[in-house]
Backbone as CSV, one residue per row, in Angstrom:
resi,resn,N_x,N_y,N_z,CA_x,CA_y,CA_z,C_x,C_y,C_z
1,THR,0.129,-11.145,-15.487,-0.965,-11.190,-14.537,-2.082,-10.285,-14.998
2,THR,-3.314,-10.825,-14.903,-4.456,-10.037,-15.365,-5.228,-9.565,-14.112
3,SER,-5.480,-8.190,-14.115,-6.195,-7.703,-12.916,-7.634,-8.036,-13.031
4,THR,-8.222,-8.593,-11.913,-9.561,-8.951,-11.967,-10.662,-7.778,-12.013
5,TRP,-9.982,-6.550,-11.698,-10.796,-5.324,-11.796,-10.918,-4.830,-13.156
6,THR,-9.812,-4.701,-13.863,-9.906,-4.064,-15.172,-9.839,-5.045,-16.322
7,GLY,-9.421,-6.286,-16.080,-9.209,-7.239,-17.191,-7.990,-6.958,-18.050
8,ARG,-7.117,-5.987,-17.689,-5.925,-5.689,-18.386,-4.694,-6.395,-17.744
9,SER,-3.597,-6.558,-18.382,-2.434,-7.024,-17.850,-1.909,-6.081,-16.737
10,ALA,-1.418,-6.666,-15.657,-0.875,-5.888,-14.598,0.564,-5.666,-14.740
11,PRO,1.074,-4.446,-14.479,2.560,-4.273,-14.553,3.263,-5.018,-13.451
12,ALA,4.520,-5.215,-13.685,5.277,-5.761,-12.629,5.419,-4.702,-11.445
13,ALA,5.513,-5.155,-10.235,5.549,-4.231,-9.167,6.492,-4.734,-8.113
14,ASN,6.948,-3.804,-7.258,7.751,-4.096,-6.121,6.935,-4.531,-4.956
15,THR,6.974,-5.868,-4.618,6.087,-6.216,-3.471,7.055,-7.132,-2.655
16,ARG,6.652,-7.271,-1.359,7.437,-8.140,-0.649,6.458,-8.876,0.323
17,ALA,6.615,-10.227,0.394,5.817,-11.011,1.297,6.393,-10.886,2.667
18,ARG,5.510,-10.684,3.699,6.032,-10.622,5.060,6.158,-12.075,5.619
19,ARG,7.258,-12.371,6.243,7.398,-13.637,6.949,7.091,-13.492,8.381
20,PRO,6.576,-14.576,8.970,6.380,-14.591,10.413,7.719,-14.712,10.981
21,ALA,7.926,-14.073,12.119,9.252,-14.152,12.857,9.410,-15.539,13.358
22,PRO,10.606,-16.101,13.406,10.743,-17.432,13.942,10.336,-17.433,15.334
23,SER,9.742,-18.522,15.773,9.234,-18.639,17.196,10.409,-19.189,18.028
24,SER,10.407,-18.776,19.221,11.437,-19.203,20.238,10.808,-20.043,21.176
25,ALA,11.446,-20.878,21.740,10.918,-21.697,22.845,12.008,-21.875,23.926
26,THR,11.570,-22.001,25.082,12.573,-22.208,26.095,12.415,-23.657,26.534
27,SER,13.463,-24.365,26.636,13.476,-25.819,27.048,14.353,-25.993,28.235
28,LYS,14.031,-27.013,29.029,14.847,-27.273,30.195,15.546,-28.624,29.867
29,THR,16.740,-28.674,30.255,17.413,-29.934,29.951,18.144,-30.240,31.260
30,THR,18.434,-31.426,31.474,19.258,-31.966,32.646,20.497,-32.457,32.178
31,THR,21.683,-31.992,32.665,23.007,-32.423,32.417,23.673,-33.041,33.616
32,ALA,24.865,-33.390,33.425,25.551,-34.003,34.530,25.799,-33.008,35.733
33,THR,25.689,-31.733,35.301,25.884,-30.639,36.359,24.593,-30.172,36.887
34,GLY,23.569,-30.671,36.415,22.150,-30.259,36.953,21.279,-29.714,35.867
35,PRO,20.127,-29.198,36.328,19.159,-28.690,35.349,19.710,-27.345,34.722
36,SER,19.365,-27.142,33.535,19.761,-25.806,32.839,18.564,-25.411,31.945
37,THR,18.516,-24.077,31.692,17.516,-23.604,30.772,18.282,-22.959,29.622
38,LYS,17.824,-23.287,28.346,18.386,-22.607,27.266,17.413,-22.238,26.193
39,GLU,17.723,-21.148,25.509,16.813,-20.733,24.501,17.129,-21.552,23.199
40,THR,15.976,-22.121,22.496,16.172,-22.858,21.365,15.184,-22.292,20.367
41,ARG,15.476,-22.608,19.054,14.604,-22.231,18.033,13.684,-23.382,17.563
42,ALA,12.415,-23.131,17.453,11.484,-24.223,17.073,11.968,-24.650,15.742
43,ALA,11.727,-26.012,15.480,12.138,-26.652,14.166,11.046,-26.355,13.168
44,GLU,11.150,-25.234,12.559,10.250,-24.740,11.460,11.009,-24.569,10.225
45,PRO,10.482,-24.927,9.036,11.194,-24.590,7.810,10.949,-23.198,7.472
46,PRO,11.965,-22.533,6.968,11.857,-21.045,6.675,10.646,-20.897,5.578
47,ALA,9.990,-19.763,5.737,8.919,-19.331,4.837,9.632,-18.853,3.661
48,PRO,9.190,-19.318,2.421,9.874,-18.902,1.304,9.391,-17.487,0.822
49,ASP,10.301,-16.695,0.226,10.005,-15.420,-0.261,9.540,-15.638,-1.661
50,LEU,8.306,-15.647,-1.826,7.823,-15.913,-3.259,6.511,-15.026,-3.465
51,PRO,6.483,-14.594,-4.697,5.340,-13.644,-5.040,4.046,-14.375,-4.839
52,GLN,3.180,-13.714,-4.250,1.814,-14.242,-4.042,0.825,-13.590,-5.087
53,PRO,-0.094,-14.308,-5.605,-1.008,-13.700,-6.539,-1.768,-12.530,-5.869
54,LEU,-2.144,-12.712,-4.550,-2.821,-11.504,-4.019,-1.975,-10.207,-3.949
55,SER,-0.734,-10.420,-3.573,0.289,-9.246,-3.608,0.354,-8.672,-5.104
56,GLU,0.465,-9.557,-6.019,0.542,-9.073,-7.377,-0.752,-8.366,-7.866
57,THR,-1.863,-8.807,-7.364,-3.220,-8.170,-7.840,-3.287,-6.769,-7.166
58,ILE,-2.997,-6.740,-5.854,-3.052,-5.420,-5.141,-1.982,-4.508,-5.655
59,ALA,-0.869,-4.902,-5.963,0.215,-4.024,-6.535,-0.268,-3.478,-7.865
60,ALA,-0.854,-4.310,-8.697,-1.369,-3.848,-10.006,-2.447,-2.770,-9.761
61,LEU,-3.386,-3.127,-8.856,-4.451,-2.170,-8.607,-3.997,-0.825,-8.076
62,ASP,-2.954,-0.841,-7.174,-2.348,0.374,-6.706,-1.706,1.148,-7.783
63,SER,-1.049,0.480,-8.680,-0.414,1.162,-9.857,-1.625,1.892,-10.674
64,ALA,-2.606,1.145,-10.929,-3.719,1.672,-11.760,-4.352,2.876,-11.129
65,VAL,-4.698,2.729,-9.769,-5.385,3.784,-9.088,-4.589,5.024,-9.096
66,PHE,-3.172,4.951,-8.814,-2.375,6.110,-8.762,-1.902,6.529,-10.135
67,ASP,-1.994,5.785,-11.112,-1.713,6.261,-12.504,-2.798,7.259,-12.827
68,ALA,-3.998,6.899,-12.612,-5.157,7.819,-12.811,-5.007,9.029,-11.879
69,PHE,-4.626,8.849,-10.639,-4.472,9.967,-9.749,-3.434,11.024,-10.277
70,ASN,-2.340,10.364,-10.799,-1.244,11.289,-11.174,-1.674,12.049,-12.472
71,ARG,-2.712,11.736,-13.213,-3.205,12.415,-14.405,-4.602,12.895,-14.226
72,CYS,-5.007,13.123,-12.906,-6.368,13.501,-12.632,-6.745,14.962,-12.950
73,ALA,-5.870,15.738,-13.492,-6.248,17.033,-14.053,-7.122,16.819,-15.242
74,ALA,-7.042,15.730,-15.919,-7.932,15.495,-17.052,-9.211,14.819,-16.456
75,PRO,-10.416,15.276,-16.702,-11.644,14.715,-16.159,-11.772,13.257,-16.266
76,GLU,-11.468,12.751,-17.391,-11.680,11.316,-17.624,-10.743,10.526,-16.733
77,GLN,-9.611,11.002,-16.347,-8.704,10.368,-15.453,-9.088,10.461,-13.953
78,LEU,-9.786,11.566,-13.533,-10.336,11.742,-12.315,-11.474,10.732,-12.162
79,ALA,-12.329,10.638,-13.159,-13.398,9.631,-13.097,-12.888,8.190,-13.040
80,LYS,-11.855,7.873,-13.725,-11.299,6.547,-13.670,-10.716,6.330,-12.223
81,HIS,-10.013,7.331,-11.615,-9.515,7.223,-10.260,-10.687,6.942,-9.339
82,ALA,-11.822,7.681,-9.592,-13.068,7.597,-8.615,-13.573,6.157,-8.652
83,SER,-13.464,5.479,-9.835,-14.062,4.164,-10.037,-13.521,3.076,-9.155
84,TYR,-12.296,3.329,-8.577,-11.686,2.280,-7.736,-12.285,2.445,-6.173
85,PHE,-13.010,3.504,-5.880,-13.411,3.700,-4.566,-14.902,3.364,-4.270
86,ALA,-15.199,2.813,-3.244,-16.571,2.495,-2.790,-17.259,3.930,-2.571
87,GLU,-18.609,3.928,-2.871,-19.317,5.251,-2.586,-19.215,5.716,-1.150
88,ASN,-19.056,4.853,-0.248,-19.032,5.209,1.221,-17.659,5.117,1.733
89,VAL,-16.619,5.311,0.921,-15.252,5.187,1.312,-15.002,6.225,2.414
90,GLU,-14.248,5.769,3.341,-13.764,6.715,4.518,-12.225,6.918,4.160
91,PHE,-11.843,8.186,4.163,-10.445,8.541,3.900,-9.952,9.421,5.014
92,TYR,-8.990,8.868,5.819,-8.396,9.468,7.020,-6.985,10.028,6.664
93,HIS,-6.870,11.338,6.718,-5.573,11.985,6.315,-5.102,12.810,7.562
94,ASP,-3.925,12.516,8.021,-3.467,13.122,9.265,-3.385,14.624,9.281
95,THR,-3.200,15.223,8.119,-3.183,16.686,8.055,-4.388,17.335,7.432
96,GLY,-5.094,16.537,6.635,-6.273,17.104,5.967,-7.637,16.715,6.535
97,GLY,-7.679,15.783,7.545,-8.864,15.419,8.160,-9.509,14.108,7.592
98,VAL,-10.820,13.972,7.832,-11.511,12.847,7.430,-12.660,13.121,6.338
99,THR,-12.736,12.381,5.368,-13.868,12.519,4.447,-14.608,11.182,4.507
100,TRP,-16.002,11.219,4.511,-16.847,10.118,4.782,-17.503,9.518,3.449
101,ASN,-17.158,10.003,2.338,-17.766,9.497,1.080,-16.846,9.815,-0.116
102,ARG,-17.124,9.160,-1.250,-16.403,9.323,-2.407,-16.438,10.744,-2.988
103,ALA,-17.595,11.294,-3.023,-17.767,12.646,-3.558,-16.952,13.712,-2.813
104,ASP,-16.983,13.677,-1.561,-16.159,14.540,-0.789,-14.672,14.340,-0.971
105,MET,-14.312,13.090,-1.037,-12.877,12.749,-1.219,-12.368,13.286,-2.582
106,LEU,-13.256,13.024,-3.605,-12.797,13.432,-4.919,-12.716,14.971,-5.027
107,ALA,-13.627,15.684,-4.357,-13.576,17.189,-4.416,-12.197,17.562,-3.716
108,ASN,-11.795,16.993,-2.664,-10.541,17.301,-2.057,-9.417,16.961,-3.043
109,THR,-9.476,15.862,-3.616,-8.441,15.442,-4.615,-8.306,16.488,-5.713
110,SER,-9.453,16.762,-6.280,-9.487,17.732,-7.440,-8.874,19.100,-6.951
111,ARG,-9.218,19.502,-5.813,-8.920,20.935,-5.371,-7.413,20.922,-4.935
112,ASN,-6.924,19.859,-4.207,-5.631,19.924,-3.620,-4.490,19.156,-4.271
113,ALA,-4.797,18.261,-5.221,-3.756,17.393,-5.803,-3.712,17.452,-7.344
114,CYS,-4.828,17.397,-8.006,-4.791,17.264,-9.439,-4.055,18.430,-10.053
115,GLY,-3.014,18.021,-10.861,-2.255,18.994,-11.626,-1.229,19.727,-10.687
116,LYS,-1.148,19.356,-9.326,-0.234,20.045,-8.483,0.969,19.008,-8.146
117,PHE,0.560,17.755,-7.904,1.711,16.812,-7.537,1.215,15.343,-7.979
118,THR,2.220,14.578,-7.980,2.004,13.079,-8.320,2.494,12.324,-7.106
119,ARG,1.993,11.038,-7.093,2.295,10.120,-6.050,3.185,8.981,-6.620
120,GLU,4.224,8.629,-5.979,5.152,7.672,-6.177,5.164,6.592,-5.096
121,LEU,5.037,5.336,-5.365,5.206,4.289,-4.301,6.695,4.113,-4.034
122,VAL,7.067,4.168,-2.782,8.465,3.881,-2.472,8.902,2.450,-2.755
123,PRO,9.773,2.232,-3.601,10.163,0.819,-4.023,10.462,-0.019,-2.715
124,GLY,9.898,-1.183,-2.802,10.142,-2.151,-1.666,9.287,-1.946,-0.475
125,SER,8.429,-0.951,-0.395,7.704,-0.671,0.798,6.344,-1.307,0.795
126,LEU,5.816,-1.896,-0.285,4.502,-2.431,-0.364,4.396,-3.785,0.330
127,ALA,3.431,-3.917,1.171,3.147,-5.124,1.894,1.635,-5.368,1.825
128,VAL,1.290,-6.645,1.492,-0.232,-6.982,1.373,-0.571,-8.126,2.289
129,PHE,-1.687,-7.964,2.961,-2.150,-9.075,3.849,-3.591,-9.369,3.615
130,PRO,-3.960,-10.669,3.468,-5.315,-11.077,3.188,-6.304,-10.763,4.391
131,ILE,-7.542,-10.462,4.106,-8.540,-10.316,5.155,-9.615,-11.419,4.830
132,LYS,-9.726,-12.412,5.559,-10.590,-13.528,5.347,-12.008,-13.110,4.987
133,ASP,-12.490,-13.633,3.935,-13.978,-13.308,3.480,-14.265,-11.891,3.242
134,PHE,-13.136,-11.051,2.932,-13.400,-9.621,2.681,-12.544,-9.135,1.576
135,GLY,-11.183,-9.221,1.744,-10.311,-8.653,0.691,-8.889,-8.639,1.132
136,ALA,-8.339,-7.463,1.240,-6.908,-7.300,1.667,-6.569,-6.016,2.268
137,ILE,-5.541,-6.005,2.951,-4.922,-4.761,3.533,-3.645,-4.447,2.702
138,GLU,-3.561,-3.284,2.241,-2.302,-2.827,1.549,-1.615,-1.782,2.435
139,GLN,-0.312,-1.906,2.687,0.410,-0.971,3.501,1.721,-0.599,2.726
140,GLY,2.121,0.638,2.869,3.394,1.037,2.200,3.810,2.437,2.523
141,SER,4.696,2.996,1.803,5.078,4.351,1.928,5.031,5.011,0.552
142,HIS,4.692,6.149,0.436,4.743,6.831,-0.874,5.222,8.341,-0.629
143,ARG,5.767,8.875,-1.830,6.269,10.211,-1.832,5.410,10.998,-2.820
144,PHE,5.568,12.248,-2.636,4.796,13.227,-3.512,5.780,14.106,-4.134
145,CYS,5.525,14.267,-5.471,6.312,15.079,-6.323,5.628,16.225,-6.906
146,GLN,6.106,17.383,-6.758,5.495,18.633,-7.372,5.643,18.585,-8.883
147,THR,4.529,18.721,-9.565,4.610,18.532,-11.040,5.223,19.802,-11.669
148,ASP,5.167,20.907,-11.038,5.747,22.189,-11.760,7.214,22.267,-11.401
149,ALA,7.758,21.601,-10.389,9.123,21.814,-9.985,9.931,20.521,-10.140
150,SER,9.351,19.458,-10.479,10.081,18.218,-10.687,10.910,17.817,-9.396
151,LYS,10.340,17.985,-8.211,10.990,17.591,-7.091,9.988,16.890,-6.101
152,CYS,10.507,15.972,-5.432,9.771,15.103,-4.486,10.048,15.599,-3.062
153,GLU,9.212,16.287,-2.424,9.482,16.757,-1.068,8.814,16.077,0.037
154,GLY,7.694,15.418,-0.249,6.800,14.868,0.753,6.937,13.326,0.822
155,LEU,6.807,12.822,1.941,6.914,11.392,2.257,5.789,11.070,3.271
156,ALA,5.122,9.930,3.105,4.048,9.461,4.027,3.844,8.046,3.966
157,ASP,3.162,7.524,4.951,2.835,6.133,4.965,1.249,5.989,4.682
158,PHE,0.876,4.771,4.245,-0.558,4.576,3.930,-1.021,3.147,4.243
159,THR,-2.270,3.063,4.426,-2.926,1.744,4.624,-4.245,1.814,3.822
160,ILE,-4.467,0.880,2.949,-5.725,0.847,2.206,-6.379,-0.455,2.373
161,LEU,-7.728,-0.390,2.688,-8.490,-1.640,2.837,-9.241,-1.898,1.488
162,TRP,-9.023,-2.993,0.848,-9.651,-3.315,-0.369,-10.740,-4.493,-0.048
163,ARG,-11.871,-4.269,-0.666,-12.992,-5.250,-0.558,-13.037,-5.994,-1.905
164,HIS,-13.172,-7.332,-1.897,-13.301,-8.116,-3.155,-14.703,-8.751,-3.074
165,SER,-15.526,-8.354,-3.972,-16.892,-8.805,-4.013,-17.345,-8.916,-5.422
166,GLY,-17.953,-10.001,-5.762,-18.408,-10.246,-7.163,-17.383,-10.094,-8.219
167,GLY,-16.190,-10.517,-7.902,-15.102,-10.346,-8.908,-14.529,-9.069,-9.049
168,ARG,-14.911,-8.078,-8.234,-14.377,-6.723,-8.308,-13.693,-6.278,-7.093
169,TRP,-12.663,-5.528,-7.163,-11.862,-4.973,-6.100,-12.276,-3.586,-5.918
170,GLU,-12.502,-3.087,-4.685,-12.910,-1.680,-4.377,-12.296,-1.220,-3.099
171,ILE,-11.865,0.003,-3.027,-11.288,0.541,-1.848,-12.353,1.073,-0.908
172,THR,-12.381,0.615,0.373,-13.351,0.972,1.315,-12.817,1.928,2.390
173,ARG,-11.512,1.881,2.727,-11.006,2.743,3.759,-9.491,3.091,3.221
174,VAL,-9.064,4.343,3.618,-7.735,4.799,3.308,-7.287,5.542,4.528
175,LEU,-6.073,5.248,4.963,-5.359,5.953,6.035,-4.068,6.503,5.365
176,SER,-3.908,7.757,5.377,-2.692,8.357,4.907,-2.138,9.282,6.026
177,TYR,-0.879,8.912,6.508,-0.463,9.417,7.755,1.071,9.553,7.797
178,GLY,1.472,10.212,8.757,2.993,10.350,8.857,3.609,11.314,7.894
179,HIS,2.862,12.187,7.441,3.276,13.141,6.334,4.466,13.882,6.921
180,ARG,5.600,13.950,6.035,6.781,14.595,6.556,7.676,14.977,5.394
181,PRO,8.586,15.937,5.583,9.509,16.243,4.434,10.373,15.004,4.207
182,ALA,10.744,14.790,2.931,11.694,13.638,2.680,13.000,13.953,3.276
183,ALA,13.591,12.991,3.819,14.871,13.068,4.653,16.000,13.599,3.687
184,GLY,16.869,14.305,4.204,18.018,14.717,3.372,17.683,15.722,2.334
185,SER,18.402,15.664,1.340,18.142,16.588,0.202,16.882,16.095,-0.612
186,LEU,16.399,16.920,-1.452,15.092,16.698,-2.102,15.299,15.403,-2.997
187,LEU,14.297,14.571,-2.981,14.364,13.323,-3.760,13.985,13.795,-5.236
188,GLN,14.693,13.160,-6.159,14.296,13.456,-7.589,13.291,12.351,-7.974
189,PRO,12.370,12.751,-8.728,11.352,11.763,-9.166,11.962,10.715,-10.022
190,PRO,11.444,9.466,-10.055,12.077,8.432,-10.821,11.935,8.830,-12.329
191,SER,12.967,8.453,-13.104,12.966,8.716,-14.578,11.933,7.811,-15.138
192,ARG,11.227,8.373,-16.231,10.117,7.603,-16.888,10.622,7.149,-18.212
């Protein structure tokens, strides 16, 4: 798969397509003993679990954004990370507050994250939903690993709004919330 943003091949990613829940219907039937009501399932074919090009595109963009984030101590990587965000991006962080533009968001990233920790997508947590005539919603969970101690202590959920315009994908809104310690013992970062 080739990313429409970078023109480079996209890495394989863990994505899952969400299926709509089967619908239920209540039907009344008449039998020899009188009327009865029973719950029946509507006759719908099951939705296939298949990779969707949009899911693959967003998964590749997520990987690219956070590859640059994970190496943002290098100025060229911080600049690359910045290139994925709209100038007027809004970033909502449950413990850090709100930033209303890319410059402020990057200042926070540089001060609080670069060289201190990396972000790992929790395998199997990524879900992507199209937004008609706009782009996509990306949801998932991620963990944070301290670079100096090789341990992953933090876990959080996220939602990212992606705008697709003129063949380019750009992040317009980010919600990072539910920050908490990883359950149980410390998670070890995945081997590379």
